[in-house]
C-alpha positions in Angstrom: 114.1 124.0 118.6 114.9 123.5 115.2 115.8 120.7 113.3 116.4 119.6 109.4 114.1 116.5 108.1 117.1 115.4 105.4 115.4 113.4 102.7 115.8 112.6 99.4 116.0 114.8 96.3 114.7 112.5 93.5 112.5 109.8 95.2 109.4 112.1 94.8 106.4 110.0 95.2 103.3 110.4 97.4 103.7 107.2 99.5 107.6 108.7 100.9 106.4 112.2 100.9 103.6 111.3 103.3 105.5 110.0 105.5 107.7 113.5 105.7 104.6 115.1 106.2 103.7 112.9 109.4 107.1 113.8 110.7 107.1 117.3 110.2 103.8 117.5 111.8 104.6 116.0 114.9 107.6 117.6 115.6 105.2 120.9 115.1 102.6 119.5 117.8 105.8 119.0 119.9 106.6 122.8 119.4 110.0 122.4 117.2 110.3 123.7 113.8 111.5 121.4 111.7 112.7 122.4 108.5 112.5 119.8 105.5 116.0 119.6 103.4 117.2 117.6 100.3 120.8 115.6 99.9 120.4 117.8 96.4 120.3 120.9 99.2 122.3 120.1 101.5 125.9 119.4 99.6 129.4 118.2 101.0 131.5 121.0 100.8 134.9 119.9 101.9 136.2 120.9 103.9 133.8 120.7 106.5 131.6 123.7 106.2 130.7 126.5 108.9 128.2 125.0 111.4 124.7 126.3 111.6 124.4 126.8 115.4 120.2 127.6 114.6 120.2 124.2 113.7 119.8 121.3 117.0 119.9 118.0 115.1 119.1 116.2 112.0 116.4 113.6 111.4 118.1 111.5 108.5 115.4 110.3 106.1 117.4 109.3 103.5 120.2 106.6 102.6 122.8 108.7 101.4 125.3 107.7 104.6 128.4 109.7 103.3 126.0 113.3 103.3 124.7 111.9 107.0 128.4 111.4 107.9 128.9 114.8 106.7 126.8 116.7 108.9 128.1 114.7 112.1 131.4 115.5 111.2 130.1 119.4 111.3 129.2 118.3 115.2 125.3 118.1 114.0 123.4 115.3 116.1 122.4 113.1 113.8 119.4 110.7 113.9 120.0 107.5 113.2 123.7 107.5 112.4 125.1 107.6 109.2 126.9 104.4 110.3 123.0 102.6 111.4 121.6 103.7 108.3 124.5 102.3 106.5 124.4 99.0 108.1 120.4 98.2 107.9 121.1 99.5 103.7 123.3 96.6 102.6 122.0 93.5 104.5 124.8 91.8 104.2 126.4 94.0 107.0 123.3 93.5 109.1 123.8 90.0 109.5 127.6 90.6 109.7 127.2 93.0 112.3 124.3 90.7 114.5 126.3 87.6 113.8 128.9 88.5 116.0 126.5 89.7 118.8 125.2 86.0 118.6 121.8 87.0 117.0 119.8 84.0 115.5 119.3 84.0 111.9 118.4 82.5 108.9 121.7 80.6 107.8 123.7 83.3 105.4 126.0 82.7 102.5 127.6 86.2 101.2 128.1 86.2 97.6 132.1 87.0 96.1 132.8 90.4 95.4 133.1 91.2 91.8 132.8 94.4 89.3 130.5 95.7 86.9 132.5 95.7 84.4 133.7 92.0 84.8 130.8 90.5 86.5 130.9 86.8 87.1 133.1 85.3 85.0 131.7 81.3 86.6 129.8 80.4 89.1 131.4 77.8 90.8 131.0 79.2 94.1 127.5 78.1 93.8 128.3 74.7 93.9 129.6 75.5 97.5 126.3 78.3 98.1 124.0 74.6 97.7 126.2 72.3 99.7 125.5 74.2 102.3 122.0 75.8 102.0 120.6 73.1 99.8 117.3 73.8 97.9 115.2 75.5 97.9 116.9 78.7 99.3 116.3 82.8 99.3 118.7 85.6 97.0 118.4 88.2 97.9 120.0 91.3 96.4 121.5 93.5 99.4 119.8 96.9 98.7 116.4 97.0 98.1 112.9 96.9 100.3 109.7 95.9 100.5 109.9 92.7 99.6 111.8 93.6 95.8 114.6 91.5 95.0 114.1 88.8 97.2 113.8 85.6 95.4 112.9 81.6 96.6 114.5 79.1 93.9 114.1 75.5 94.4 116.4 74.3 91.4 119.8 74.3 89.7 118.3 76.0 86.8 116.5 78.7 89.4 119.4 79.5 90.3 121.3 80.3 87.5 118.5 81.9 86.1 118.3 84.7 89.2 121.9 85.3 89.0 121.7 86.2 85.7 118.6 88.2 86.8 121.0 90.3 89.1 124.0 90.7 87.0 126.6 91.8 89.1 124.2 93.6 91.8 125.7 92.2 95.9 123.9 89.1 97.0 123.3 87.1 100.0 122.0 83.0 99.6 119.6 82.5 102.6 118.2 79.0 104.5 114.9 79.2 103.0 112.3 79.3 106.2 109.6 76.7 105.8 108.1 77.0 109.0 107.5 80.9 108.4 106.3 80.9 104.1 104.5 83.8 103.9 104.2 85.3 107.3 106.1 87.7 109.3 106.5 89.9 112.0 107.4 93.7 111.9 107.7 95.6 115.1 108.4 99.4 115.7 111.3 99.8 117.8 111.7 103.5 119.3 114.9 104.4 121.5 114.8 101.2 124.2 110.7 100.2 123.3 108.7 98.5 120.4 105.8 100.7 119.9 103.8 99.3 117.8 103.6 95.7 115.5 102.0 93.9 112.8 101.9 90.1 111.4 102.1 90.7 107.8 100.7 87.3 105.8 100.5 86.1 102.0 97.0 84.5 100.9 98.4 84.7 97.6 100.4 81.6 97.4 103.7 83.5 97.4 106.2 82.9 99.9 106.9 86.7 101.2 104.1 88.9 103.9 105.3 92.2 102.6 102.0 94.4 101.9 103.9 96.5 98.9 103.3 92.7 96.9 100.1 91.6 97.8 100.2 91.1 101.6 97.8 91.2 104.1 98.3 92.4 107.6 96.6 92.2 111.4 97.5 93.9 114.5 100.4 92.0 116.5 101.3 92.0 120.3 104.9 91.2 120.7 105.7 88.4 123.1 108.6 89.9 126.6 111.4 87.7 124.2 110.5 89.2 120.5 110.7 92.9 121.8 113.8 92.0 123.4 115.1 91.0 120.5 114.0 93.4 118.6 115.2 96.1 120.8 118.5 94.2 121.2 119.6 94.1 117.4 118.3 97.9 117.9 121.0 98.0 120.3 124.0 96.3 118.4 123.6 98.7 115.4 123.6 101.1 116.6 119.7 102.6 115.7 117.2 105.4 117.5 114.1 104.0 115.5 113.8 101.3 113.4 111.4 98.0 111.7 112.4 95.1 112.7 111.4 91.5 111.0 110.9 88.1 112.3 110.9 84.9 110.5 109.1 81.7 112.7 111.6 79.0 113.1 111.1 75.7 113.9 108.7 75.3 116.6 108.0 79.1 116.7 111.8 79.6 116.9 112.2 83.4 116.4 114.9 84.5 114.0 115.9 88.2 113.0 115.1 88.5 109.3 115.8 92.5 108.5 116.5 95.5 110.3 115.2 98.7 108.0 116.6 102.2 109.9 114.1 103.9 107.3 110.8 101.6 108.3 108.0 102.9 105.9 105.9 103.1 109.2 102.0 103.9 107.2 101.7 100.5 107.4 101.5 100.1 110.6 100.2 103.2 111.7 97.3 101.6 108.8 97.4 98.4 110.5 97.4 99.5 114.8 96.8 103.6 114.7 100.1 104.2 116.0 102.1 107.1 114.6 105.7 106.4 114.8 106.6 109.7 113.9 105.1 111.1 117.5 107.1 108.3 119.3 110.5 109.7 117.0 110.2 113.2 117.4 109.4 112.6 121.4 113.1 110.1 121.6 115.0 112.9 119.8 113.9 115.9 121.8 114.2 113.6 125.5 117.7 113.0 123.6 118.5 116.6 122.4 117.7 118.0 126.0 119.4 115.9 127.9 122.5 116.6 126.0 
């Protein structure tokens, strides 16, 4: 069996390259020839190009959804699908998709669309946002990872300053879940199973628990309800694998914070010793064999 591992040509950092190496090694241990390709090596060439029948599947470890869709159009099985990656990459789409299935999340208001050459000519809509959510609230850029581009705002002045900072980049406004201050759960899902979990927590006063900004971690065994919720989110979005982040609501009520299609699983490996690469390759192998 042969596949391509598609990564981003221009995202050449050790923390990403390490994940790519683990996926390649996991495939090799399974007897699968997984070949590294970048999105600059596989250019979209319309009309649809010729299918390379020697390639059985695509493991798509990038957010170039147009390329993923192109490969799907050519007939390749792509894991994760272009649609699922696109939904996860845009946090506003994630919440819209999950809302339609009745998944509990923090109350979320999506900013109206503007354009780069125009910007927001007024902030009148922010008055309605404050009426709905009050202070404090969380402002997130819809495209962002590792806890970056996430802001806790407590006053009208802070809200205006944050909007100036984000500029024309699309954002969402969310209810601040005070009961989850500095802590959340990351569950790694592959197929229809949670394979690993960790509790992330902050001891530096940051409301975010992300490890890349100083958070800490410890292994976490999820409850049946937490596992079922994480798996359900992946089913709704159409994901083969993902990292699902849960918040602690009032009386530890479960709230979905984010779903990450290409979750960076090194931290959960360091925390639990479970390598998600092995489970991902095994899942793809079973799917291809049973197709």
